[in-house]
Biopython code that builds the backbone (N, CA, C, O; Angstrom):
import numpy as np
from Bio.PDB.StructureBuilder import StructureBuilder

atoms = [
    (1, "UNK", "N", (-0.190, -20.622, 21.779)),
    (1, "UNK", "CA", (-1.162, -21.599, 21.357)),
    (1, "UNK", "C", (-0.516, -22.982, 21.365)),
    (1, "UNK", "O", (0.588, -23.172, 20.856)),
    (2, "UNK", "N", (-1.224, -23.936, 21.951)),
    (2, "UNK", "CA", (-0.732, -25.311, 21.991)),
    (2, "UNK", "C", (-1.388, -26.113, 20.872)),
    (2, "UNK", "O", (-2.608, -26.093, 20.714)),
    (3, "UNK", "N", (-0.567, -26.817, 20.099)),
    (3, "UNK", "CA", (-1.072, -27.667, 19.036)),
    (3, "UNK", "C", (-1.178, -29.093, 19.549)),
    (3, "UNK", "O", (-0.264, -29.590, 20.207)),
    (4, "UNK", "N", (-2.295, -29.756, 19.248)),
    (4, "UNK", "CA", (-2.486, -31.118, 19.707)),
    (4, "UNK", "C", (-3.260, -31.887, 18.647)),
    (4, "UNK", "O", (-4.273, -31.406, 18.140)),
    (5, "UNK", "N", (-2.787, -33.064, 18.317)),
    (5, "UNK", "CA", (-3.460, -33.916, 17.340)),
    (5, "UNK", "C", (-4.759, -34.467, 17.930)),
    (5, "UNK", "O", (-4.873, -34.653, 19.142)),
    (6, "UNK", "N", (-5.727, -34.723, 17.063)),
    (6, "UNK", "CA", (-6.973, -35.365, 17.457)),
    (6, "UNK", "C", (-6.832, -36.843, 17.117)),
    (6, "UNK", "O", (-6.625, -37.198, 15.957)),
    (7, "UNK", "N", (-6.942, -37.694, 18.109)),
    (7, "UNK", "CA", (-6.814, -39.132, 17.902)),
    (7, "UNK", "C", (-8.194, -39.707, 17.613)),
    (7, "UNK", "O", (-8.999, -39.881, 18.528)),
    (8, "UNK", "N", (-8.474, -40.003, 16.341)),
    (8, "UNK", "CA", (-9.796, -40.481, 15.953)),
    (8, "UNK", "C", (-10.119, -41.839, 16.559)),
    (8, "UNK", "O", (-11.268, -42.084, 16.928)),
    (9, "UNK", "N", (-9.151, -42.715, 16.671)),
    (9, "UNK", "CA", (-9.391, -44.024, 17.296)),
    (9, "UNK", "C", (-9.871, -43.834, 18.735)),
    (9, "UNK", "O", (-10.812, -44.501, 19.167)),
    (10, "UNK", "N", (-9.233, -42.932, 19.474)),
    (10, "UNK", "CA", (-9.633, -42.662, 20.859)),
    (10, "UNK", "C", (-11.031, -42.052, 20.891)),
    (10, "UNK", "O", (-11.844, -42.431, 21.734)),
    (11, "UNK", "N", (-11.325, -41.126, 20.002)),
    (11, "UNK", "CA", (-12.650, -40.485, 19.954)),
    (11, "UNK", "C", (-13.737, -41.504, 19.634)),
    (11, "UNK", "O", (-14.791, -41.493, 20.271)),
    (12, "UNK", "N", (-13.503, -42.394, 18.653)),
    (12, "UNK", "CA", (-14.480, -43.429, 18.328)),
    (12, "UNK", "C", (-14.728, -44.352, 19.525)),
    (12, "UNK", "O", (-15.821, -44.899, 19.668)),
    (13, "UNK", "N", (-13.731, -44.526, 20.375)),
    (13, "UNK", "CA", (-13.880, -45.372, 21.549)),
    (13, "UNK", "C", (-14.750, -44.777, 22.643)),
    (13, "UNK", "O", (-15.098, -45.466, 23.602)),
    (14, "UNK", "N", (-15.106, -43.501, 22.510)),
    (14, "UNK", "CA", (-15.902, -42.823, 23.534)),
    (14, "UNK", "C", (-17.405, -43.016, 23.384)),
    (14, "UNK", "O", (-18.164, -42.611, 24.265)),
    (15, "UNK", "N", (-17.855, -43.625, 22.285)),
    (15, "UNK", "CA", (-19.296, -43.838, 22.119)),
    (15, "UNK", "C", (-19.555, -45.129, 21.351)),
    (15, "UNK", "O", (-18.682, -45.624, 20.638)),
    (16, "UNK", "N", (-20.762, -45.666, 21.503)),
    (16, "UNK", "CA", (-21.112, -46.927, 20.853)),
    (16, "UNK", "C", (-22.316, -46.801, 19.926)),
    (16, "UNK", "O", (-22.499, -47.648, 19.051)),
    (17, "UNK", "N", (-23.142, -45.773, 20.090)),
    (17, "UNK", "CA", (-24.369, -45.671, 19.318)),
    (17, "UNK", "C", (-24.100, -45.383, 17.838)),
    (17, "UNK", "O", (-23.106, -44.752, 17.480)),
    (18, "UNK", "N", (-25.013, -45.863, 16.994)),
    (18, "UNK", "CA", (-24.932, -45.646, 15.547)),
    (18, "UNK", "C", (-25.786, -44.448, 15.155)),
    (18, "UNK", "O", (-26.728, -44.082, 15.858)),
    (19, "UNK", "N", (-25.442, -43.840, 14.016)),
    (19, "UNK", "CA", (-26.221, -42.750, 13.411)),
    (19, "UNK", "C", (-26.293, -41.502, 14.289)),
    (19, "UNK", "O", (-27.249, -40.734, 14.187)),
    (20, "UNK", "N", (-25.293, -41.289, 15.152)),
    (20, "UNK", "CA", (-25.263, -40.128, 16.039)),
    (20, "UNK", "C", (-23.921, -39.403, 15.882)),
    (20, "UNK", "O", (-23.017, -39.605, 16.693)),
    (21, "UNK", "N", (-23.781, -38.560, 14.848)),
    (21, "UNK", "CA", (-22.498, -37.891, 14.598)),
    (21, "UNK", "C", (-22.027, -37.044, 15.783)),
    (21, "UNK", "O", (-22.828, -36.424, 16.482)),
    (22, "UNK", "N", (-20.714, -37.033, 15.987)),
    (22, "UNK", "CA", (-20.073, -36.242, 17.039)),
    (22, "UNK", "C", (-19.051, -35.310, 16.395)),
    (22, "UNK", "O", (-18.267, -35.742, 15.551)),
    (23, "UNK", "N", (-19.051, -34.051, 16.780)),
    (23, "UNK", "CA", (-18.114, -33.065, 16.243)),
    (23, "UNK", "C", (-16.766, -33.231, 16.940)),
    (23, "UNK", "O", (-16.693, -33.307, 18.167)),
    (24, "UNK", "N", (-15.696, -33.286, 16.137)),
    (24, "UNK", "CA", (-14.350, -33.376, 16.707)),
    (24, "UNK", "C", (-13.513, -32.138, 16.409)),
    (24, "UNK", "O", (-12.479, -31.923, 17.043)),
    (25, "UNK", "N", (-13.952, -31.313, 15.442)),
    (25, "UNK", "CA", (-13.206, -30.097, 15.101)),
    (25, "UNK", "C", (-14.068, -29.197, 14.220)),
    (25, "UNK", "O", (-15.052, -29.640, 13.627)),
    (26, "UNK", "N", (-13.681, -27.931, 14.149)),
    (26, "UNK", "CA", (-14.312, -26.982, 13.239)),
    (26, "UNK", "C", (-13.235, -26.260, 12.449)),
    (26, "UNK", "O", (-12.136, -26.014, 12.946)),
    (27, "UNK", "N", (-13.567, -25.930, 11.220)),
    (27, "UNK", "CA", (-12.676, -25.155, 10.376)),
    (27, "UNK", "C", (-13.543, -24.256, 9.508)),
    (27, "UNK", "O", (-14.401, -24.737, 8.767)),
    (28, "UNK", "N", (-13.319, -22.954, 9.602)),
    (28, "UNK", "CA", (-14.161, -21.981, 8.910)),
    (28, "UNK", "C", (-15.620, -22.240, 9.277)),
    (28, "UNK", "O", (-15.948, -22.232, 10.464)),
    (29, "UNK", "N", (-16.491, -22.464, 8.328)),
    (29, "UNK", "CA", (-17.904, -22.718, 8.627)),
    (29, "UNK", "C", (-18.258, -24.197, 8.537)),
    (29, "UNK", "O", (-19.430, -24.549, 8.403)),
    (30, "UNK", "N", (-17.243, -25.069, 8.612)),
    (30, "UNK", "CA", (-17.488, -26.510, 8.503)),
    (30, "UNK", "C", (-17.133, -27.215, 9.808)),
    (30, "UNK", "O", (-16.241, -26.799, 10.547)),
    (31, "UNK", "N", (-17.860, -28.292, 10.060)),
    (31, "UNK", "CA", (-17.558, -29.149, 11.194)),
    (31, "UNK", "C", (-17.041, -30.484, 10.678)),
    (31, "UNK", "O", (-17.510, -30.988, 9.657)),
    (32, "UNK", "N", (-16.087, -31.044, 11.378)),
    (32, "UNK", "CA", (-15.603, -32.389, 11.099)),
    (32, "UNK", "C", (-16.224, -33.284, 12.156)),
    (32, "UNK", "O", (-16.009, -33.096, 13.354)),
    (33, "UNK", "N", (-17.002, -34.267, 11.696)),
    (33, "UNK", "CA", (-17.754, -35.125, 12.604)),
    (33, "UNK", "C", (-17.354, -36.578, 12.378)),
    (33, "UNK", "O", (-16.983, -36.971, 11.272)),
    (34, "UNK", "N", (-17.437, -37.360, 13.441)),
    (34, "UNK", "CA", (-17.249, -38.793, 13.315)),
    (34, "UNK", "C", (-18.578, -39.468, 13.635)),
    (34, "UNK", "O", (-19.370, -38.965, 14.432)),
    (35, "UNK", "N", (-18.808, -40.616, 12.997)),
    (35, "UNK", "CA", (-20.069, -41.331, 13.189)),
    (35, "UNK", "C", (-19.846, -42.810, 12.931)),
    (35, "UNK", "O", (-19.005, -43.192, 12.117)),
    (36, "UNK", "N", (-20.608, -43.636, 13.632)),
    (36, "UNK", "CA", (-20.618, -45.078, 13.395)),
    (36, "UNK", "C", (-21.943, -45.415, 12.717)),
    (36, "UNK", "O", (-23.000, -44.951, 13.145)),
    (37, "UNK", "N", (-21.883, -46.217, 11.666)),
    (37, "UNK", "CA", (-23.073, -46.601, 10.916)),
    (37, "UNK", "C", (-23.134, -48.116, 10.815)),
    (37, "UNK", "O", (-22.130, -48.811, 10.971)),
    (38, "UNK", "N", (-24.352, -48.613, 10.546)),
    (38, "UNK", "CA", (-24.498, -50.043, 10.306)),
    (38, "UNK", "C", (-25.772, -50.289, 9.492)),
    (38, "UNK", "O", (-26.861, -49.875, 9.890)),
    (39, "UNK", "N", (-25.628, -50.946, 8.381)),
    (39, "UNK", "CA", (-26.666, -51.518, 7.512)),
    (39, "UNK", "C", (-27.680, -50.513, 6.968)),
    (39, "UNK", "O", (-28.566, -50.064, 7.695)),
    (40, "UNK", "N", (-27.547, -50.165, 5.698)),
    (40, "UNK", "CA", (-28.518, -49.463, 4.856)),
    (40, "UNK", "C", (-28.184, -49.781, 3.418)),
    (40, "UNK", "O", (-27.395, -50.688, 3.149)),
    (41, "UNK", "N", (-28.774, -49.046, 2.486)),
    (41, "UNK", "CA", (-28.522, -49.269, 1.062)),
    (41, "UNK", "C", (-27.398, -48.358, 0.587)),
    (41, "UNK", "O", (-27.107, -47.344, 1.221)),
    (42, "UNK", "N", (-26.761, -48.720, -0.537)),
    (42, "UNK", "CA", (-25.714, -47.880, -1.085)),
    (42, "UNK", "C", (-25.303, -48.328, -2.462)),
    (42, "UNK", "O", (-25.526, -49.480, -2.834)),
    (43, "UNK", "N", (-24.701, -47.426, -3.232)),
    (43, "UNK", "CA", (-24.303, -47.742, -4.595)),
    (43, "UNK", "C", (-22.829, -47.467, -4.857)),
    (43, "UNK", "O", (-22.294, -47.939, -5.860)),
    (44, "UNK", "N", (-22.163, -46.727, -3.998)),
    (44, "UNK", "CA", (-20.746, -46.426, -4.170)),
    (44, "UNK", "C", (-19.970, -47.310, -3.200)),
    (44, "UNK", "O", (-20.206, -47.280, -1.992)),
    (45, "UNK", "N", (-19.040, -48.096, -3.740)),
    (45, "UNK", "CA", (-18.260, -49.000, -2.903)),
    (45, "UNK", "C", (-16.929, -48.341, -2.571)),
    (45, "UNK", "O", (-16.176, -47.958, -3.466)),
    (46, "UNK", "N", (-16.644, -48.210, -1.284)),
    (46, "UNK", "CA", (-15.370, -47.658, -0.843)),
    (46, "UNK", "C", (-14.716, -48.669, 0.090)),
    (46, "UNK", "O", (-15.394, -49.414, 0.798)),
    (47, "UNK", "N", (-13.416, -48.680, 0.075)),
    (47, "UNK", "CA", (-12.639, -49.562, 0.941)),
    (47, "UNK", "C", (-11.960, -48.724, 2.007)),
    (47, "UNK", "O", (-11.988, -47.494, 1.956)),
    (48, "UNK", "N", (-11.354, -49.392, 2.964)),
    (48, "UNK", "CA", (-10.647, -48.685, 4.024)),
    (48, "UNK", "C", (-9.633, -47.722, 3.411)),
    (48, "UNK", "O", (-8.838, -48.107, 2.554)),
    (49, "UNK", "N", (-9.669, -46.485, 3.853)),
    (49, "UNK", "CA", (-8.759, -45.468, 3.344)),
    (49, "UNK", "C", (-9.285, -44.716, 2.143)),
    (49, "UNK", "O", (-8.688, -43.714, 1.748)),
    (50, "UNK", "N", (-10.395, -45.164, 1.538)),
    (50, "UNK", "CA", (-10.991, -44.475, 0.389)),
    (50, "UNK", "C", (-11.831, -43.296, 0.847)),
    (50, "UNK", "O", (-12.246, -43.223, 2.004)),
    (51, "UNK", "N", (-12.078, -42.369, -0.082)),
    (51, "UNK", "CA", (-12.894, -41.204, 0.201)),
    (51, "UNK", "C", (-13.877, -41.006, -0.937)),
    (51, "UNK", "O", (-13.524, -41.174, -2.105)),
    (52, "UNK", "N", (-15.109, -40.650, -0.604)),
    (52, "UNK", "CA", (-16.135, -40.349, -1.594)),
    (52, "UNK", "C", (-16.740, -39.001, -1.255)),
    (52, "UNK", "O", (-17.141, -38.773, -0.113)),
    (53, "UNK", "N", (-16.812, -38.108, -2.225)),
    (53, "UNK", "CA", (-17.358, -36.767, -2.025)),
    (53, "UNK", "C", (-18.513, -36.564, -2.981)),
    (53, "UNK", "O", (-18.390, -36.817, -4.180)),
    (54, "UNK", "N", (-19.636, -36.108, -2.450)),
    (54, "UNK", "CA", (-20.778, -35.764, -3.295)),
    (54, "UNK", "C", (-21.466, -34.554, -2.703)),
    (54, "UNK", "O", (-21.304, -34.241, -1.523)),
    (55, "UNK", "N", (-22.226, -33.885, -3.529)),
    (55, "UNK", "CA", (-22.919, -32.691, -3.073)),
    (55, "UNK", "C", (-24.360, -32.770, -3.553)),
    (55, "UNK", "O", (-24.627, -33.147, -4.694)),
    (56, "UNK", "N", (-25.279, -32.410, -2.675)),
    (56, "UNK", "CA", (-26.706, -32.382, -2.996)),
    (56, "UNK", "C", (-27.226, -33.743, -3.442)),
    (56, "UNK", "O", (-28.103, -33.823, -4.302)),
    (57, "UNK", "N", (-26.694, -34.804, -2.866)),
    (57, "UNK", "CA", (-27.131, -36.159, -3.168)),
    (57, "UNK", "C", (-27.480, -36.836, -1.852)),
    (57, "UNK", "O", (-26.727, -36.742, -0.883)),
    (58, "UNK", "N", (-28.624, -37.522, -1.816)),
    (58, "UNK", "CA", (-28.991, -38.243, -0.604)),
    (58, "UNK", "C", (-27.989, -39.364, -0.363)),
    (58, "UNK", "O", (-27.661, -40.119, -1.278)),
    (59, "UNK", "N", (-27.514, -39.469, 0.849)),
    (59, "UNK", "CA", (-26.567, -40.511, 1.223)),
    (59, "UNK", "C", (-27.317, -41.608, 1.965)),
    (59, "UNK", "O", (-28.093, -41.336, 2.881)),
    (60, "UNK", "N", (-27.081, -42.830, 1.565)),
    (60, "UNK", "CA", (-27.661, -43.991, 2.236)),
    (60, "UNK", "C", (-26.546, -44.990, 2.472)),
    (60, "UNK", "O", (-26.441, -45.968, 1.732)),
    (61, "UNK", "N", (-25.705, -44.778, 3.485)),
    (61, "UNK", "CA", (-24.590, -45.685, 3.715)),
    (61, "UNK", "C", (-25.043, -47.103, 4.008)),
    (61, "UNK", "O", (-26.096, -47.322, 4.607)),
    (62, "UNK", "N", (-24.244, -48.051, 3.584)),
    (62, "UNK", "CA", (-24.483, -49.473, 3.842)),
    (62, "UNK", "C", (-23.177, -50.104, 4.298)),
    (62, "UNK", "O", (-22.108, -49.802, 3.767)),
    (63, "UNK", "N", (-23.274, -50.957, 5.260)),
    (63, "UNK", "CA", (-22.104, -51.704, 5.704)),
    (63, "UNK", "C", (-22.558, -53.069, 6.167)),
    (63, "UNK", "O", (-23.582, -53.190, 6.840)),
    (64, "UNK", "N", (-21.806, -54.100, 5.814)),
    (64, "UNK", "CA", (-22.144, -55.441, 6.281)),
    (64, "UNK", "C", (-21.930, -55.566, 7.779)),
    (64, "UNK", "O", (-22.566, -56.391, 8.435)),
    (65, "UNK", "N", (-21.044, -54.755, 8.314)),
    (65, "UNK", "CA", (-20.826, -54.665, 9.751)),
    (65, "UNK", "C", (-20.588, -53.192, 10.063)),
    (65, "UNK", "O", (-20.713, -52.346, 9.178)),
    (66, "UNK", "N", (-20.253, -52.882, 11.285)),
    (66, "UNK", "CA", (-20.073, -51.479, 11.675)),
    (66, "UNK", "C", (-18.960, -50.819, 10.864)),
    (66, "UNK", "O", (-17.927, -51.426, 10.582)),
    (67, "UNK", "N", (-19.202, -49.554, 10.495)),
    (67, "UNK", "CA", (-18.212, -48.755, 9.785)),
    (67, "UNK", "C", (-18.077, -47.428, 10.507)),
    (67, "UNK", "O", (-19.042, -46.931, 11.087)),
    (68, "UNK", "N", (-16.885, -46.854, 10.473)),
    (68, "UNK", "CA", (-16.615, -45.576, 11.124)),
    (68, "UNK", "C", (-16.255, -44.566, 10.056)),
    (68, "UNK", "O", (-15.400, -44.830, 9.210)),
    (69, "UNK", "N", (-16.911, -43.389, 10.088)),
    (69, "UNK", "CA", (-16.726, -42.375, 9.052)),
    (69, "UNK", "C", (-16.326, -41.039, 9.636)),
    (69, "UNK", "O", (-16.650, -40.720, 10.780)),
    (70, "UNK", "N", (-15.612, -40.258, 8.830)),
    (70, "UNK", "CA", (-15.341, -38.855, 9.120)),
    (70, "UNK", "C", (-16.163, -38.053, 8.134)),
    (70, "UNK", "O", (-16.012, -38.218, 6.923)),
    (71, "UNK", "N", (-17.036, -37.181, 8.634)),
    (71, "UNK", "CA", (-17.879, -36.329, 7.799)),
    (71, "UNK", "C", (-17.378, -34.903, 7.862)),
    (71, "UNK", "O", (-16.944, -34.441, 8.918)),
    (72, "UNK", "N", (-17.433, -34.202, 6.743)),
    (72, "UNK", "CA", (-17.127, -32.773, 6.695)),
    (72, "UNK", "C", (-18.385, -32.087, 6.186)),
    (72, "UNK", "O", (-18.759, -32.242, 5.023)),
    (73, "UNK", "N", (-19.036, -31.327, 7.061)),
    (73, "UNK", "CA", (-20.323, -30.725, 6.730)),
    (73, "UNK", "C", (-20.368, -29.280, 7.183)),
    (73, "UNK", "O", (-19.688, -28.904, 8.138)),
    (74, "UNK", "N", (-21.176, -28.453, 6.495)),
    (74, "UNK", "CA", (-21.366, -27.080, 6.973)),
    (74, "UNK", "C", (-21.988, -27.102, 8.371)),
    (74, "UNK", "O", (-22.826, -27.952, 8.670)),
    (75, "UNK", "N", (-21.578, -26.177, 9.208)),
    (75, "UNK", "CA", (-22.125, -26.083, 10.558)),
    (75, "UNK", "C", (-23.647, -25.962, 10.490)),
    (75, "UNK", "O", (-24.170, -25.196, 9.682)),
    (76, "UNK", "N", (-24.353, -26.705, 11.323)),
    (76, "UNK", "CA", (-25.799, -26.609, 11.409)),
    (76, "UNK", "C", (-26.573, -27.614, 10.577)),
    (76, "UNK", "O", (-27.797, -27.681, 10.685)),
    (77, "UNK", "N", (-25.889, -28.403, 9.742)),
    (77, "UNK", "CA", (-26.571, -29.377, 8.895)),
    (77, "UNK", "C", (-26.958, -30.594, 9.739)),
    (77, "UNK", "O", (-26.128, -31.142, 10.464)),
    (78, "UNK", "N", (-28.224, -31.012, 9.641)),
    (78, "UNK", "CA", (-28.669, -32.215, 10.332)),
    (78, "UNK", "C", (-28.099, -33.453, 9.649)),
    (78, "UNK", "O", (-27.852, -33.436, 8.443)),
    (79, "UNK", "N", (-27.890, -34.516, 10.402)),
    (79, "UNK", "CA", (-27.360, -35.757, 9.825)),
    (79, "UNK", "C", (-28.343, -36.392, 8.841)),
    (79, "UNK", "O", (-27.946, -37.238, 8.040)),
    (80, "UNK", "N", (-29.599, -36.005, 8.887)),
    (80, "UNK", "CA", (-30.598, -36.534, 7.960)),
    (80, "UNK", "C", (-31.002, -35.495, 6.918)),
    (80, "UNK", "O", (-32.061, -35.608, 6.300)),
    (81, "UNK", "N", (-30.163, -34.490, 6.725)),
    (81, "UNK", "CA", (-30.457, -33.456, 5.732)),
    (81, "UNK", "C", (-31.629, -32.605, 6.171)),
    (81, "UNK", "O", (-31.630, -32.059, 7.274)),
    (82, "UNK", "N", (-32.627, -32.491, 5.308)),
    (82, "UNK", "CA", (-33.800, -31.674, 5.618)),
    (82, "UNK", "C", (-34.916, -32.497, 6.250)),
    (82, "UNK", "O", (-35.941, -31.946, 6.652)),
    (83, "UNK", "N", (-34.727, -33.799, 6.340)),
    (83, "UNK", "CA", (-35.743, -34.685, 6.907)),
    (83, "UNK", "C", (-35.561, -34.797, 8.410)),
    (83, "UNK", "O", (-34.438, -34.784, 8.915)),
    (84, "UNK", "N", (-36.673, -34.907, 9.115)),
    (84, "UNK", "CA", (-36.636, -35.128, 10.558)),
    (84, "UNK", "C", (-37.283, -36.480, 10.809)),
    (84, "UNK", "O", (-38.395, -36.739, 10.350)),
    (85, "UNK", "N", (-36.589, -37.337, 11.535)),
    (85, "UNK", "CA", (-37.135, -38.669, 11.761)),
    (85, "UNK", "C", (-36.416, -39.401, 12.867)),
    (85, "UNK", "O", (-35.713, -38.803, 13.682)),
    (86, "UNK", "N", (-36.603, -40.708, 12.881)),
    (86, "UNK", "CA", (-36.067, -41.559, 13.932)),
    (86, "UNK", "C", (-34.541, -41.484, 14.032)),
    (86, "UNK", "O", (-33.993, -41.593, 15.129)),
    (87, "UNK", "N", (-33.854, -41.301, 12.913)),
    (87, "UNK", "CA", (-32.383, -41.279, 12.936)),
    (87, "UNK", "C", (-31.804, -39.873, 12.999)),
    (87, "UNK", "O", (-30.587, -39.709, 12.920)),
    (88, "UNK", "N", (-32.647, -38.855, 13.140)),
    (88, "UNK", "CA", (-32.144, -37.487, 13.244)),
    (88, "UNK", "C", (-31.451, -37.315, 14.595)),
    (88, "UNK", "O", (-32.048, -37.556, 15.645)),
    (89, "UNK", "N", (-30.197, -36.900, 14.558)),
    (89, "UNK", "CA", (-29.400, -36.735, 15.771)),
    (89, "UNK", "C", (-29.382, -35.271, 16.199)),
    (89, "UNK", "O", (-29.615, -34.371, 15.391)),
    (90, "UNK", "N", (-29.109, -35.051, 17.451)),
    (90, "UNK", "CA", (-28.913, -33.684, 17.940)),
    (90, "UNK", "C", (-27.702, -33.093, 17.236)),
    (90, "UNK", "O", (-26.722, -33.791, 16.976)),
    (91, "UNK", "N", (-27.775, -31.819, 16.934)),
    (91, "UNK", "CA", (-26.689, -31.139, 16.236)),
    (91, "UNK", "C", (-25.666, -30.589, 17.221)),
    (91, "UNK", "O", (-25.976, -30.373, 18.393)),
    (92, "UNK", "N", (-24.455, -30.364, 16.743)),
    (92, "UNK", "CA", (-23.386, -29.739, 17.518)),
    (92, "UNK", "C", (-23.027, -30.477, 18.804)),
    (92, "UNK", "O", (-22.743, -29.851, 19.825)),
    (93, "UNK", "N", (-23.041, -31.806, 18.753)),
    (93, "UNK", "CA", (-22.624, -32.609, 19.909)),
    (93, "UNK", "C", (-21.122, -32.860, 19.764)),
    (93, "UNK", "O", (-20.686, -33.566, 18.855)),
    (94, "UNK", "N", (-20.343, -32.275, 20.667)),
    (94, "UNK", "CA", (-18.880, -32.410, 20.633)),
    (94, "UNK", "C", (-18.453, -33.609, 21.463)),
    (94, "UNK", "O", (-19.083, -33.960, 22.460)),
    (95, "UNK", "N", (-17.357, -34.228, 21.020)),
    (95, "UNK", "CA", (-16.770, -35.327, 21.784)),
    (95, "UNK", "C", (-15.271, -35.123, 21.854)),
    (95, "UNK", "O", (-14.565, -35.935, 22.454)),
]
sb = StructureBuilder()
sb.init_structure("model")
sb.init_model(0)
sb.init_chain("A")
sb.init_seg("    ")
for serial, (resi, resn, name, xyz) in enumerate(atoms, 1):
    if name == "N":
        sb.init_residue(resn, " ", resi, " ")
    sb.init_atom(name, np.array(xyz, "f"), 0.0, 1.0, " ", f" {name:<3s}", serial, name[0])
structure = sb.get_structure()
């Protein structure tokens, strides 16, 4: 087995669209996804290098400019939760 690091900076450079998570790895029943977001509402302030974890809470990210996130979600979860709408992305898109 060959071990190879995943370069997140390189992966983020492969796409430009916002609100379209891309899977970069899987572990057990979870997927690690990267996504670019821009402008919504929010109440938790995080800085570069910070992490925020919540469960069963609607997420409404906000950024004054583009932000890049790493998401850890159970396989099969839509980026919009149980809602289907304009920002709902295709699931299981690997990059």
